[in-house]
VOTOR-518766 format. One record per residue (C-alpha): x, y, z; residue in three letters. Coordinates in pm, whole numbers, plus 50000, padded with zeros to 5 digits. Layout:
<pts>
<pt X="X" Y="Y" Z="Z" dokol="ALA"/>
...
</pts>
This chain:
<pts>
<pt X="55234" Y="05661" Z="28897" dokol="MET"/>
<pt X="55576" Y="05714" Z="28751" dokol="ASP"/>
<pt X="55620" Y="05402" Z="28488" dokol="LEU"/>
<pt X="55935" Y="05361" Z="28309" dokol="SER"/>
<pt X="55995" Y="05025" Z="28090" dokol="ILE"/>
<pt X="56380" Y="04961" Z="27991" dokol="ARG"/>
<pt X="56577" Y="04651" Z="27867" dokol="ARG"/>
<pt X="56731" Y="04455" Z="28163" dokol="ALA"/>
<pt X="57127" Y="04490" Z="28195" dokol="VAL"/>
<pt X="57326" Y="04223" Z="28369" dokol="PRO"/>
<pt X="57327" Y="04385" Z="28683" dokol="GLU"/>
<pt X="56942" Y="04336" Z="28704" dokol="ASP"/>
<pt X="57005" Y="03957" Z="28755" dokol="ALA"/>
<pt X="56952" Y="03926" Z="29111" dokol="GLY"/>
<pt X="56650" Y="04133" Z="29135" dokol="GLN"/>
<pt X="56503" Y="03959" Z="28819" dokol="LEU"/>
<pt X="56566" Y="03626" Z="29004" dokol="ALA"/>
<pt X="56377" Y="03734" Z="29307" dokol="ASP"/>
<pt X="56116" Y="03887" Z="29129" dokol="PHE"/>
<pt X="56056" Y="03619" Z="28911" dokol="GLY"/>
<pt X="56000" Y="03360" Z="29154" dokol="ALA"/>
<pt X="55804" Y="03564" Z="29349" dokol="SER"/>
<pt X="55576" Y="03641" Z="29101" dokol="THR"/>
<pt X="55559" Y="03289" Z="28962" dokol="PHE"/>
<pt X="55482" Y="03147" Z="29320" dokol="ARG"/>
<pt X="55195" Y="03424" Z="29370" dokol="GLU"/>
<pt X="55049" Y="03316" Z="29025" dokol="THR"/>
<pt X="55083" Y="02940" Z="29033" dokol="PHE"/>
<pt X="55141" Y="02796" Z="29414" dokol="ALA"/>
<pt X="54815" Y="02781" Z="29552" dokol="ARG"/>
<pt X="54715" Y="02552" Z="29260" dokol="ASP"/>
<pt X="55056" Y="02326" Z="29255" dokol="ASN"/>
<pt X="55217" Y="02084" Z="29476" dokol="ARG"/>
<pt X="55492" Y="02285" Z="29719" dokol="PRO"/>
<pt X="55759" Y="02023" Z="29608" dokol="GLU"/>
<pt X="55688" Y="02085" Z="29222" dokol="ASP"/>
<pt X="55695" Y="02465" Z="29276" dokol="MET"/>
<pt X="56031" Y="02435" Z="29457" dokol="ALA"/>
<pt X="56170" Y="02224" Z="29184" dokol="LEU"/>
<pt X="56058" Y="02458" Z="28900" dokol="TYR"/>
<pt X="56173" Y="02778" Z="29095" dokol="LEU"/>
<pt X="56519" Y="02659" Z="29185" dokol="SER"/>
<pt X="56558" Y="02538" Z="28826" dokol="ARG"/>
<pt X="56400" Y="02875" Z="28663" dokol="ALA"/>
<pt X="56456" Y="03142" Z="28869" dokol="TYR"/>
<pt X="56806" Y="03125" Z="29039" dokol="GLY"/>
<pt X="57086" Y="03399" Z="29019" dokol="LEU"/>
<pt X="57290" Y="03206" Z="28775" dokol="SER"/>
<pt X="57018" Y="03121" Z="28554" dokol="GLN"/>
<pt X="56883" Y="03480" Z="28526" dokol="GLN"/>
<pt X="57250" Y="03592" Z="28455" dokol="GLY"/>
<pt X="57270" Y="03332" Z="28185" dokol="ALA"/>
<pt X="56920" Y="03430" Z="28024" dokol="GLU"/>
<pt X="57027" Y="03809" Z="28038" dokol="LEU"/>
<pt X="57366" Y="03714" Z="27885" dokol="ALA"/>
<pt X="57185" Y="03522" Z="27580" dokol="ASP"/>
<pt X="57184" Y="03734" Z="27291" dokol="PRO"/>
<pt X="56851" Y="03535" Z="27166" dokol="GLU"/>
<pt X="56647" Y="03643" Z="27462" dokol="ILE"/>
<pt X="56517" Y="04015" Z="27539" dokol="THR"/>
<pt X="56403" Y="04116" Z="27876" dokol="THR"/>
<pt X="56224" Y="04426" Z="27971" dokol="LEU"/>
<pt X="56166" Y="04526" Z="28296" dokol="LEU"/>
<pt X="55857" Y="04763" Z="28396" dokol="ALA"/>
<pt X="55945" Y="04968" Z="28704" dokol="GLU"/>
<pt X="55670" Y="05176" Z="28846" dokol="ALA"/>
<pt X="55778" Y="05441" Z="29119" dokol="ASP"/>
<pt X="56111" Y="05320" Z="29108" dokol="GLY"/>
<pt X="56028" Y="04935" Z="29195" dokol="ARG"/>
<pt X="56019" Y="04649" Z="28976" dokol="LEU"/>
<pt X="55627" Y="04580" Z="28888" dokol="ALA"/>
<pt X="55672" Y="04345" Z="28616" dokol="GLY"/>
<pt X="55869" Y="04206" Z="28310" dokol="TYR"/>
<pt X="55854" Y="04029" Z="27994" dokol="ALA"/>
<pt X="56096" Y="03795" Z="27825" dokol="GLN"/>
<pt X="56104" Y="03735" Z="27444" dokol="LEU"/>
<pt X="56288" Y="03471" Z="27279" dokol="ARG"/>
<pt X="56381" Y="03295" Z="26959" dokol="ALA"/>
<pt X="56343" Y="02917" Z="27016" dokol="LYS"/>
<pt X="56189" Y="02602" Z="26858" dokol="ALA"/>
<pt X="55844" Y="02695" Z="26754" dokol="VAL"/>
<pt X="55539" Y="02438" Z="26813" dokol="PRO"/>
<pt X="55372" Y="02292" Z="26485" dokol="GLY"/>
<pt X="55054" Y="02479" Z="26577" dokol="CYS"/>
<pt X="55223" Y="02832" Z="26538" dokol="VAL"/>
<pt X="55188" Y="02881" Z="26172" dokol="THR"/>
<pt X="55271" Y="03250" Z="26108" dokol="GLY"/>
<pt X="55576" Y="03360" Z="25938" dokol="SER"/>
<pt X="55894" Y="03479" Z="26126" dokol="THR"/>
<pt X="55748" Y="03343" Z="26483" dokol="PRO"/>
<pt X="55890" Y="03483" Z="26801" dokol="LEU"/>
<pt X="55792" Y="03373" Z="27181" dokol="GLU"/>
<pt X="55665" Y="03599" Z="27422" dokol="LEU"/>
<pt X="55847" Y="03347" Z="27684" dokol="TRP"/>
<pt X="55735" Y="03531" Z="28025" dokol="ARG"/>
<pt X="55529" Y="03795" Z="28106" dokol="PHE"/>
<pt X="55448" Y="03870" Z="28450" dokol="TYR"/>
<pt X="55310" Y="04169" Z="28642" dokol="VAL"/>
<pt X="55331" Y="04158" Z="29037" dokol="ALA"/>
<pt X="54965" Y="04129" Z="29190" dokol="ALA"/>
<pt X="54989" Y="04451" Z="29379" dokol="SER"/>
<pt X="55027" Y="04634" Z="29076" dokol="TRP"/>
<pt X="54726" Y="04473" Z="28864" dokol="HIS"/>
<pt X="54463" Y="04695" Z="28721" dokol="GLY"/>
<pt X="54699" Y="05000" Z="28708" dokol="GLN"/>
<pt X="54790" Y="04961" Z="28352" dokol="GLY"/>
<pt X="55109" Y="04805" Z="28371" dokol="ILE"/>
<pt X="55045" Y="04509" Z="28166" dokol="ALA"/>
<pt X="54899" Y="04706" Z="27909" dokol="LYS"/>
<pt X="55232" Y="04936" Z="27862" dokol="ALA"/>
<pt X="55437" Y="04636" Z="27884" dokol="LEU"/>
<pt X="55256" Y="04469" Z="27612" dokol="MET"/>
<pt X="55318" Y="04780" Z="27372" dokol="GLU"/>
<pt X="55670" Y="04746" Z="27460" dokol="HIS"/>
<pt X="55664" Y="04380" Z="27375" dokol="VAL"/>
<pt X="55497" Y="04419" Z="27054" dokol="LEU"/>
<pt X="55746" Y="04704" Z="26946" dokol="MET"/>
<pt X="56045" Y="04486" Z="27064" dokol="GLU"/>
<pt X="55915" Y="04229" Z="26854" dokol="ALA"/>
<pt X="55871" Y="04421" Z="26582" dokol="ARG"/>
<pt X="56237" Y="04548" Z="26608" dokol="THR"/>
<pt X="56351" Y="04184" Z="26608" dokol="ARG"/>
<pt X="56141" Y="04174" Z="26265" dokol="GLN"/>
<pt X="55912" Y="03897" Z="26377" dokol="ALA"/>
<pt X="55582" Y="03882" Z="26199" dokol="GLN"/>
<pt X="55422" Y="03658" Z="26430" dokol="THR"/>
<pt X="55407" Y="03674" Z="26847" dokol="LEU"/>
<pt X="55350" Y="03342" Z="27012" dokol="TRP"/>
<pt X="55309" Y="03236" Z="27364" dokol="LEU"/>
<pt X="55196" Y="02970" Z="27593" dokol="ALA"/>
<pt X="55006" Y="03010" Z="27908" dokol="VAL"/>
<pt X="54866" Y="02757" Z="28144" dokol="TRP"/>
<pt X="54526" Y="02631" Z="28054" dokol="GLU"/>
<pt X="54395" Y="02720" Z="28386" dokol="ARG"/>
<pt X="54476" Y="03089" Z="28402" dokol="ASN"/>
<pt X="54187" Y="03217" Z="28284" dokol="GLU"/>
<pt X="54283" Y="03604" Z="28386" dokol="ARG"/>
<pt X="54603" Y="03579" Z="28177" dokol="ALA"/>
<pt X="54421" Y="03410" Z="27874" dokol="LYS"/>
<pt X="54164" Y="03675" Z="27878" dokol="ALA"/>
<pt X="54416" Y="03953" Z="27883" dokol="PHE"/>
<pt X="54636" Y="03802" Z="27601" dokol="TYR"/>
<pt X="54284" Y="03759" Z="27407" dokol="ARG"/>
<pt X="54244" Y="04145" Z="27465" dokol="LYS"/>
<pt X="54602" Y="04220" Z="27305" dokol="CYS"/>
<pt X="54488" Y="04025" Z="27005" dokol="GLY"/>
<pt X="54592" Y="03654" Z="27078" dokol="PHE"/>
<pt X="54403" Y="03393" Z="26956" dokol="VAL"/>
<pt X="54445" Y="03009" Z="27073" dokol="ASP"/>
<pt X="54608" Y="02816" Z="26812" dokol="VAL"/>
<pt X="54672" Y="02495" Z="27008" dokol="GLY"/>
<pt X="54832" Y="02341" Z="27328" dokol="SER"/>
<pt X="55203" Y="02189" Z="27429" dokol="GLN"/>
<pt X="55331" Y="02022" Z="27738" dokol="VAL"/>
<pt X="55466" Y="02242" Z="28063" dokol="PHE"/>
<pt X="55630" Y="02042" Z="28339" dokol="VAL"/>
<pt X="55612" Y="02222" Z="28679" dokol="LEU"/>
<pt X="55850" Y="02008" Z="28863" dokol="GLY"/>
<pt X="55739" Y="01673" Z="28804" dokol="THR"/>
<pt X="55397" Y="01747" Z="28696" dokol="ASP"/>
<pt X="55329" Y="01749" Z="28333" dokol="VAL"/>
<pt X="55061" Y="02013" Z="28265" dokol="GLN"/>
<pt X="54894" Y="02168" Z="27938" dokol="SER"/>
<pt X="54940" Y="02515" Z="27825" dokol="ASP"/>
<pt X="54724" Y="02658" Z="27556" dokol="ARG"/>
<pt X="54939" Y="02812" Z="27301" dokol="VAL"/>
<pt X="54854" Y="03144" Z="27150" dokol="MET"/>
<pt X="54920" Y="03371" Z="26872" dokol="ALA"/>
<pt X="54897" Y="03691" Z="26678" dokol="ARG"/>
<pt X="55045" Y="03840" Z="26406" dokol="SER"/>
<pt X="55264" Y="04176" Z="26418" dokol="LEU"/>
</pts>
């Protein structure tokens, strides 16, 4: 497999919108109501939303391309930090997705290595994330990458109020 990881550019907005919606759907649709999924996806992954995120200097988007196809992506952003994250100079790993067809091929590990390098480049000393409390596969991966559970926060999927675990690690 030929794997490359690069920063997204504005021209990637359409591909990122489609891929982001697709991976979110494949990860969470079976456990959520279709109307909540549709509402969330329309707000989070539209073309204009992705264009705005790519233009935002506080958000860094990394794309993992395998054999010339988008296989995963990660987004880091500076935003308000929940009180349970106590490490200094925190940065959020906001989104981290690898398409199911690419699971088990080392893409997530390589993408996480780039995320850690980018976080250090942005002079973060703590990296934190929120993961759905019922997403055991993701929580196990994050633990393997050195993250520890430090608390919880609310996540609203459409109209459904859910609970995310907050995980953090020092850099």
